N, C-alpha and C positions, 0 to 999 in steps of 0.2 A: 608364155606366162600373163602378160599384161591383158591379152584377149581373155583368158580364162578368168582373170579378175573381174574384169567389166561383165562378162557373162555371168558370173556368180552374184555380183551386185543386181544385175537386172532380174535374175531369177528371185532374190530375196524381195526386191521391190515388188515383183508381181504377186508374191506371195501376200505381202502385206495389204495390196490392194483388194485381193480377193477376200481376205479376212475382214476388211473393213466393210465390204459390201455384205457379206454374210452376216455381220454383227449389227449392221444398221438396223434401227427400229423400222424404217419405212423408207421408201424410194421416192425423193422428191419429183422425180421426172415422170410418175405414174399419172395417167390422165383419167379423170372420171368420165363416166358415160354422158353423152350429149345427143338426145335429151335425156334428163335425169328420170329416175323411177320415183314419181310423185307417190305418196301415201294416199289411202281412200278418201282422206278428209281434204284433198286437194283436188277440185274438179277443174279441168281444163275444158272449156267450151270454144267452138269455131262458128263461123256464120252458117256453115252448112248443117249445124244442129237444129232440129225442130224446136221452135218457141216452147211447145208444151213439154219436151224434154227437159229443157233448161228450167222452166218454172216449176216443175215437179220436184226437182232435185233442190232448188232454192227453197221451196216451201217446206220441204222436210227438215232442213237445217233451221229455218225460221220457227218451226214448231217445237223444237228443242230449246232454242235460245232467243225467242222473241215472243212478241203479242202482249196483250194488256190483261189477259186472263190466265193466271193471277198477275197482278200488278208486277211490272217489272220482270216479266217471266223470263228466266234463264239467267238472272243476274250472277249467280255463283255456279253456274253450270260447269261440268267437267269437259263438255264438248268445244271443239274448236274447228273452224271452217275457213278455207281460202277458196275464192271463186276467181278463176283466171281466164280472161277473155281474149282470144286470139284478134289480131285485126280483122275488122268487118264491121258490119251494121246488125243490131240486135233489135228487135221490136218485142221486147219482154219487160216487165216490171220486175224489179229485184229489190224486196225488202231486206234490209240488213238489221240482224239482230245482234246480241252480245257475242263477243270474241268471234266476230266474223269480218272478213276483209275482202273487198271487191276490188281486183286490179286488173287494168288493161294491159296487154302485153305488146303494144305499139311502141315505136320509137317516138311518137309524138301523141299527144292526148286525141287529137283528130282522127288518129288511125283506128281507134275502137269507138263507135257511136252508138248511143241507145236512143231510138226513136218511138218512145211509148208515152203514154200519158204521164207515167211518174218516173220511168226508167230506174235508176238507182236511187233508193229513198230510204229515209229513217224517219218514222212519226214518234209521237209520245209514247213513253212506256206506261202511263197511266191515263185512263179517261174518267176516274171516279172524281176527281176533283182538279183544281187548278194548279195542283203541284206539277203536272206535266211532265217535262223531261229531267227533273231534278236528279234522278238516278239513272239515266240513260247513258252509261259509260261504255267503254272498251269496244269499240267498232271503228272502222275506217273504210275511205274509199279513195282510190288513186288512179290517175293516169288514163282517162276517158273523157268523152264529150257527151253530156246530157243535153240533147237539142232542145227540150221543151221545158227548161227550168229544172229546179231541184228543190226538194224539201229535205232539210238536215236538222231535225230538232233534237240536239243532243246537249249533253253537258261536258265535263272533263273527260280526257282520255278517248276522244272520238274525232280525230282531225280529218279534214279535207286536203288533198295534195295533188299538184300537178293535174288540174281539172280545167275543162272549158264548160262553161254552163250558157245555154242558148237562150235563157230567159232570166227570170229573177231567181235569186238564191235566198230561200226562207229558212231562217235559223230557229224559229219557234211556231208551233202548230197553233193555229187559231180555232178555238172551240167556243166556250162562253166567254172568252176573252183569251188574251194571250197567256198560253201555259207557261209557268215558270220554267226556267232554264238556267243552268250555271255553267255556260261554256267559258271558253272553248277556243278552238284554234284551227285557222286555215292558213295555207301557204302556197304560194305559186299557183294562183288561182285566177283564171279570166272569167269576168261575169259581164255578160253582155247587157243584162238588165240591172236591176237594184238589189243590193244586199238589203233583206228585210230582217233585222234583228229581233224585233218583236218584244218578247219578255226576256230576253238574255240579260243577265245581271251584269256580265262583263263579257269581253271577247277581244282576242288578239288576232289581227289580220296583218299577214305580212307578206310583202311583195306580191300584191294583187293588182290586176287592172280592173276598175270598177267604171262601167261605162255610165251608169245613171244614179250614182250616189249611194247613200245609206240613209235607211230609216230605222227608228225603234232604238232600243237598248235601254237599260236602266241607270247604271250607275258608272261603269268605266269601259271604254272603248278606246284601244289603242291600234293606231294604222302605222306600219313601219315599212317604208320604201315601197308604198302603194301609189298607183296614179288614179286620179278622181277621188281621193279620200278627202272628208270633210276638214275643216281647218280646226287646230287646237283651242280649247278654251278649259280652264280649271273649274270644276264644280259643274253640277246639272243646272239646267236651265228648262224653261217650258218647252223648249225645243228639243231637249233630249238629255243625254247623259253627258258627264264629263268626257272630254275627248282629249287625247294625247296623239298628235299626228307629226311624224318625222320623215323627212323626205326619202332617205336612203337608209339602207341596211348596212351598218359598218363592214361586217364581213361575214359571207354566208355561202355555203356549199348546199345544194338540194339534196334531198335524201336520194340514197340509191335506189334504183328500180331494175325491174327484169323485163326483158323483150324477147320476141322470138321471131326468127326470120322465115323466109318462104320454104325452107328445107327442113323447118322443124327444129333447129338448133336454138339454145336459148344463151342469153347473154346477160350479164351483170353489167349495169351501167353505173358509173362513179362520177357524178356531176363536179366540175371544177369549182374551187373556192373563189369567190369574187368579192371585191371591195367596192364599197359605195354603190350597192346595187339598188335600181328602182325598177319596179315592174317585174313580170314573170321571166323565167328562164326555162324554157323547154329544150334546151340543148342535150345532146347525147351524153357528153362527158366521155371519159375513158371506157373503152368497152371490154369487158373480159369474158371470154367463153366459158360455158360451165364445165369445160374440161379441167378448169382450175378452181372450180367451186365444189366443196364438199356440201352435199344435200343431207343434213341430218334429220333424223327421226327420234320421236320422244323415247324409245327404248335405247337409244345409244348412251353409252356411258361417257362421263366427262373425260376419262382416260383415253377413250377412242376418238372423240371430237379433238381433244387438245394434240393428238399426234397428227392429225391433218393440219391443224392451226400452225404446229411447229414447222411442219414441211412446207409451209408458205402458202397453203391453199386458203382461199376466203371461205366464208361459212354462211350457208342459209339454213335457217331454222324453220322446219315445217310446223304446222300448227300441232299443238300438243302440250302435255304438261311434264317438264323435264325433271325428275327428282334426282338432282346431281349428288354425287358422292364425293365431289372436288370442285373448285371453281374452274370454269372456263378461263383460259388465259391467253390473252392477246398480247404478244411480245415482239411483234414485227411491224416496221413501219408501213402504212398505207393499207393495212389489213382492213377488210370489210367483214362485219357480222350484221346480218339482214334476218330479222325474223319476220315471217309471213303469218297470217291467220292468229295473231296474237299468241305467238309460242310463249309459254310461260315457263320461267326458270325458277325452280324452288331453291333457295340457298341451303347448302349443306351445313351441318352443325359446325358452328364457330368460325365459319368462313363465307365471303362474299360468293354470290353466283357468278360473277364476273369480276376478273381482275385484269386491268390494263396496266402494262409496264410502262418503262420510260421511253415512249415511242412518239413519233409524229405522224400526221395523216390518217389517223385509224377513224373509221365511221363505225360506230354501234347504233343499231336502228331496228324499230319495230319490236320491242321486247317488252314483256310483262314480267316484272321481278316480284317475287312473292318470297315473305319470310317464311322460314321452317319453323318447326315446333320445338327446336332445340337452341334457338337463338344465334345471333350472328352480330359481329361488330357492325357490318355495313352490308348492305346487298349488292352494291356495286363500288369496287375502289379503283381509282385512276391515279396512277403514279405513287410514288414512295415519299414524295416532298423534296427530293433532291435534284428534280429535272425542270428546267424553265421552258420546255416545249419549243416550238418553231414559229415564229411570226409568219414566215413563208409557206408553211405547210401546217396549219392547225388541224386540230382534231375536231370531230363533231359527234354529238349525241341527238338523234332524231327519234321522237316519238318513244320516248323511255318513260314507262309507267311503273311505279313500285306500290306495293301495299303490304301492310302488316295487319294480319286479320281479315275477316269477311266470309272466307270460305270454311271457316273451322268455327265450332262452338266452343267459345272460352270456358265455359262451365265444365267441359270435359279435358280440353287442352288448349294452351295459348300459344300463339305465334309471338315471336319476340325479335327484335332487332334494336340495336343501339342507334344506329344511322341508317338512312336508306340510301344516300348517294354521297360518296365522298370524293372530292376531286383535289389532288395535291399536285398535279402537274400544271404547267402554265400553258396558255393558248389552246384552251379547250371551249368549245362553243355548244351550248345546249339549245336545241331547238324543239320546243313543246316537250316539256317536263311535268309529270303529275305525280307527286308523292303523297300517299294517303295511308293514315292510320285509320282503319274502318271505325265509323261510328255506328254501323250497323252490319249484321252478318247473317249467316243461316238461320240463327236462332232469335233474331230480332235486335233490339237496341243493345249497343255496348255500354257496359257501365262499370263504375269502380276502377277505372284505369286499367281494364283489362287489355289484353294484347299490347304490351308496353313498347313504346319506341320514344326515345329521347329527342332526337332532331330529324328532320327531313333532309336537309342540305347541309353540308360542311364543306366550305371552301377555303383551302389554305393555298392553292397555287394562284400566281399572278396572271394577269391579263386573260381571266375567264369570263365569258359573255353567256348570258342567258336571254333567249327570247321564248316567251310565253311560258313563264313558271308558275306553278301552284303547288302549294304545300298545305296539308290541313291535318289538324287534331293531334300533332305530337305533343308529349307531355312536358317538354321544356321549350327552348327557343326552337321556331320552326326552321329558321335558318340562321346559320352563324358564317359570317365572311370575314376572313382575315386576310386574304390576298390582296395585293396591291392591284389597282387599275381595273377592278372589277365593273361590270356593267350588267344592269337588268332592264329589260324593255318589257314591260307588263309583269305584275306579279299578284296573284289572288290567293287569298289564304284564309282559313278558319281556324280560330283558336279552339281548343278541345272542349267538347260539350260536357265532359263526365269528371271534370276536376273539382277540388274543393278550394276554399279561399286561400289555402296555402300556396296555390299556383300564383296568385297575385302577389301574396307577400314576398315570395322569392324573386320576384322582379323579371319573370320571363316576358318575352315579346314575340311577335310574329316576324320580324326581320331585323336582325342585328348585324351591324358592322362594327367589328372590334376598334377600340381605341387606338391600336397600333397602326391602323390604315390611314394613309394620307390622301390618296385619290380613290374615288368611287363614284359611280353616277347610277341613278336608278329613276325610271320613267313609270308612272301609273302604278304605284305600289299601294295595295289595298289590303287591309287587315280587318277581317269581319269577326264578330263575336256572338256565340249563342251558348250562354252558361245555361244548359238544360237543367241540371240537377242541383246546383248551388248558386249562391249569389257571390260572386266572384268580382272584385275590383282589380284592374290592371292599370297602372299608371300611364303607360303609353303602349301604343302598338308597334311603333318604329323606334329603334335607339341606334343611334350614329354618333360619332364625334362631333362637338359643336362646329368645327371647321367643314363638315360636310353636309349641314342641313341644308344649303341653298343648292346642293348638288343633286336634290331629289326634286323631280317635276311632278307636281299634282298628286302627291299621297293623300289617302283618304282612309277612313275608318267607317264600318258599318255595323249597326246594331240589328241583327237578325230577328232575334226572338229571345225569350227565356228571362233570366234573372241577370244581376250585376251590370257593371258598366266598364267603359274605358274613359279615363280622364283626359287623355291627349292622345293626338293622332302621332307626332313625331317629337321625341324628347319631351319638352314642357310647351310644345307648340300645338296649336289646333284646339277645337272645342271637343267637348265630352259628348259620347253617344251612349245613351240611356233609352230605357223606355219612354220616357217623359221628355227627351231632348226635343229641340225644335225640328230636326229632321231625322230620318232613319240614317243618313249618310252625311258625314262631314268631311271636307277637304281643307287642307292648309295650302293656300295659294299665294300668301304673302313671302317676299324673300326679305330677310332680316340683313343686318350689316355683316359683311365678311369677317370671319374670325380667323385670326392666325393660327398656323399648324403648331401645336404644342408636343413635343417628343414626350412618349410615355415615361412615367417615373417608378412604374411598378416593377416587381422583381422579375427579372429575366433568367430563365433556367436554361443551361446549355448542357447537353449530355454528349459525351464523346467515349468511344470505345476503341481499344487498341486491339490490334491482331494478336491471336494466341497460338501457341504451338500445341503439341499433343500433351505436354505436361502442365502441371497445375501448381500455381503459387498462390499463397494466401497471406496477405501482407497487412500488419496493423500498424496505423499510423497515430501519433499523437503530436498535435502541433499546439505550441502557444507561442503567439507572436504578439509582440507589444512594440508599437512603433511611437517614438516621440521624435526628438532630434537624433537619438541613437535607437537602435532596435536590438533585441536578443531573440534568437531562435533556438528553442529546444526540440529536438527531434529523437524519438525512439523508434526504432525498427526491429521487427522480429520477422524472419524469413525462414523457409525452407529451401531445398535446392531445386524443386519443380517451380513452373513458371506460367501464370495466366494473370492478366492484370485488367481491371477495369476502374475507371474513375469517373465519378460525377461531380461537376463542378458548378455550383449554383452561386451566382453574383448579383449583388445589388449595389448601390452607390456606396454603402458603407460596411457591408458584411460579405464575407467570402466563406463558403463552407465546401470543403473538399474531404470525400469520403473513400475509405477502402478499408480491408480488413486483412489481418495476418495471424497465423499460427505457426509456431516453430520452435527450434531450439537454439538459434544463435540471437544475441542483442547486440546492438551496436548503438552507442549514443553519441551524438555529436552536439556540440554546443556552439557557442557565441560567435556572433560577428556583429560588426557596428558599421554604421553608414548614416549619413545626415538626410533626412526626409521630413516630410510633413506629419503631423500628428495623425495616427490611424491606428485601429486596432482590429485584428484578425483573429477569428476564433475558428476552431475546427471541431468537427465531430467525426464519430466512427461509424460506419455501417458496412454492410457486406454485400457484394454484388458479383456476377459472374459473366463474362461476355465470351463467346465463341466466335471467331471468324475464320472461315475456311481459307487454307492457304491453296491456291489453284496449282495443279499440275501443269507442267509445260505441255505444249502441243495441243492436241485434239480436245482436251478437257476444258480449254478456254473457249470452245465454240460457242456462238450465241444460240445455236439450237438447243443446247443442253437445258433441258427443263426439268420440272419436278416429277413428270411422268416419265417412265422409261430410262431413268438415270443409270441404272445398273448396267443396261446394254450400252450406253455411252461409255461408261467407266471401263467395262471388259473390252470395248473396241479399242480405246485409247491406250489401255494397257497393252494389248497384244501388238497394236501397231508400233508403239514406242519400243517394246522389247526386240521388235523385228528389226528396227533401225540400229538398235544398239548391237544386237548380234551382227549385223552386216558391217558394221563399223569395226568390230573386233576381228571379224574374219579377214577384212581387207588390210587392216594393220599387220596382223600375224603372217598373212600371205606375202606382203611385201617384204617384211623383215627377214622371212625365211630365205628369200632368194637373194639377198643382198649379201656380199662378203662381210665377214666379221671385221676385217682390217680396214675397210673402206672409209675414208674420211670424207665428208661433205663440205663442199665448198660453195658459198653462195656468191652470185654474181648480180650486180644491180640490174633491176629490171630495164631501165632505160639503155643501159649498156646493151643487154640482150637484144632489145628491139632493133637498136642501131646496127648492131652485127647482122641481124636477120634481114634488114630491109635496104641495106646499102648497096648501091649498085658499083660493080667492080670497076676501080680505076686503075687495077695492078698492070703494069706493063711487063713486057717479057723480061727485061732486066732485072725489075724487081723479083720476078718470079724465079728466076734462075739464080738470083743473089744467095750466096752460100751463108748460112748463118754463123758459121765459124768465123767468118771475116768481121762479124759485128763486133764492136766494142763493148765491154761489159754495160757501159751506159746504155747503148742503143738496145742491148739484149733485154735489160730490165724494163725498157720502155715498150718492148713489143707487146701487143695485146694477146691474151690467150683466154679461151672460153673453156671453163670446167663442166664437163657433162658426164654423167655416170654411163659407164660401158654398156650397160644394158637397159638404158632409160628407153621410154617410149620414144624419144626423138631419134634414137639410134638405130639405123638398119643397114643392111649390107649394101654396098654400092652396085649399082647396075651397069658400072663400066666393064672395060676388057678384064680377062683373067690374069694377065700379068701384072704383076706388082713390082714397080721399080723403086728402089730405095733411093732416098736423098742422102747423099753423102754429106755428113756434117759432124763436127767434133761434138755438138751437142745433141743432135736428134737422129734417130735410126728407125726406120719403120721396121715393125716385127712383122713376122710371117701372118698371113691371114689366118684367123681362127684362133690364135692365142689369146688367153684371158689376161687381162690386166688394163693398163691405161696408157696413153701416150699424151704428151703434150705437144701441140702443133700450133706455131705462132701464126697469127693472122698478118699478113705481110703487106696489107694495103698501105700503111705508113709505119715503119719502124719507130718514127720519131714521135708518134701519136702516144701520149702518156694516159690516155683515158683510162686504161687498165693496165694493171701490173701483171707479170706471169702468174698464171696459176700455180699454186704451190704445190700440186700433186695430183690434179684431176686430168680431164681429157678436153680436148678442144675438137668440135665438131664441124661447124658450118664455116664455109669460107667464101667470100664472094667470088665469082668466076666470070670470065667472058666468053666470047665465040672464038677465041684463038686456040689453036691445037697446041698441046703441051709437048714438051720435049721428054726425051727418054729418061732423063735425070729427075722428072718432077713427080711429085706424089699425086695418086689417083685423085686426090681432091681438087687438082688444077686442071682437070681435063675440062673439055668444053661442057657447057651448061646442060646439054641434052644427054651427056653420056654419065657423068658422076655428080650425085647430088649430096648424098651423105655416105660416110664409111665409118666402120668400127676399127678401131686401133687398139693395139695391145701395149703391154708395158715395155718401157725402155729397159733394156739389159742393164 
């Protein structure tokens, strides 16, 4: 019977496992193909390919997305391209147009080498005038060696990464003068020659090795963790622009990249996070085979992609425009989402394109976020505000670009978003971020505040860091920062072109740190203005609490063109920038006296919600509380029997407001109490709100893989599995009870005594074994130890000893014939004086220590030598 019970349980458990496997949405152990199946717009070249073949494919892409006729040709193209070069040497020139990325597939930049007059390059988007590269956006080049120098005349959204440049790196094309450029960013780059900034208005250079210095630049150049960088000085001089130079990068992990081995297998590399880094880092990092990477294509649904993310796969987004029906959800630690070829995610209605949970070590890289035509609160959301993140395992955003408008004609339909990037978790690092509300689009200039977006970046998480941040043209504050210990290294911004004077009257700024913040640092923060349509006056470009003014290094403001003016750079500090000011750009370089921190006195609102059951309660409260030396409380409550509660509590230094609502049929009034307190008055108001909090089921429903997509499958699986376990438990209980005699009593024995009985080595000698229990005095009998064991317990088996059964003659004990049902109490005679256990009141005693001495004819089979008798079943005493 016990064996049958165990077999039944095993069968039920096996059935549960099979049901779980059948209902599971996806199997995490599935491996993806390696090499992956790349789409047609991802071109993989090898050194064995003819140069003419490579140049033909590259030229066809550039014909669609590049060139100067018309100006900035391909700026809002729907085509996306990625050119991947296997390790080897290439004697080809590769022009890079819009939405095009050139990637080397080596483990080190020198593994892929271009040895041609230009190699990989990008020139001006316009040769009509000096505007040059002002609109040369959205392209990149990574992980190779340009042996003969490099031309990269671009503006925002066009990074260089993980490169070796064998000569000079030229950042602006020279024609009738240096063409204007509004860059830009490069990181983890080794330049054997000189960086020639030319007409670049500003630039962020992070972790570069610069052999022969830097020339050119106009207003603001920031060098972070660079070897060979020029020294800092605030404000421009005859020798060049204002410069901020910082020796080391506080914390950085380089952008993930892809390599291919000699057997054609692809690998995803995730560089390690490092602190106080100076110079380049060309290390491999952790290496992940593409068996654990889902390679998505632009026709994949968000539900399909999210299923792979929930199963723990990393994600590579191939070039294309993804019109999402739901957000992509990254909810696991250390997950990587890497876009190549400017994969473009269009946010679904009312939701972000990407939502990151309360996780650590996540990398989101190489993605263009685009507002949809139905509006969204944010294009990317990171955390829900309750998670502090991990200092030891920070998360990173690399090359994240967002835009509201541009590809649409606002006269037909407008793109909308409230915020482009919202970061609510701690220890998140942004590395090259450009957030752009379009000032021009497919139809021309954007006017009348079309394609609305309030704010580019909102940071509420603590310990958030930004390297190379740019925000442009949003209709309210461009940046709002309320998290503690924030840091920004390089910031470039433009206030909106198409606003009315009301913009200045409302006090909007380009960079705001809230008055609740105690610690914040910022380096090279620049706010530019070009009020194209109206004469707008803004009081200041940067707003911070007074105690943080000295925490900003080399802030500046710039008058670009148009009407209007900016009166100050930082709070009330710094000169005005206007058409008639002494200089187009102004810096605030002085440091004033330190101002002590003052806690905010503004109203603080705290909202809390209680959990709810499936019923609903509506409650109406009326409070009147008056406090002097004594106080009186009047409370009226009306309620029903159902229950759901939500309270909102708003507190200031002198006023408390608490609200909830009720309807019902029962009224209870309670009154008065007195106490001594200081004078105070509390009033309350009445409002209505409802909060629903899910009550989790036990077991599998609490699994972290349960997500928004596929939830019904998880619920079905959980219900089936838990029902199986409940059924198994019921079967087991019923089976055991049905084989147990109804009149059987259960006796408990202390575990310590049982273990002592089972482990004790016998010291019983022959005289004790032959001693008759009948000769024991009552006191000694009561001290004898006995063990109660059920007669059909799993511990009880037939003795393997001889067939004869010798009965012990005793006035108290008599062995029953073998096979009779019942129970027998058999004393353990190791020491009759041992009082550790009293006699069992009615059970059985089973195990007894024995030795190697032969038993006599008058002994029970339990006393036979160790090898003959181990356990026996005894029957009831007559």
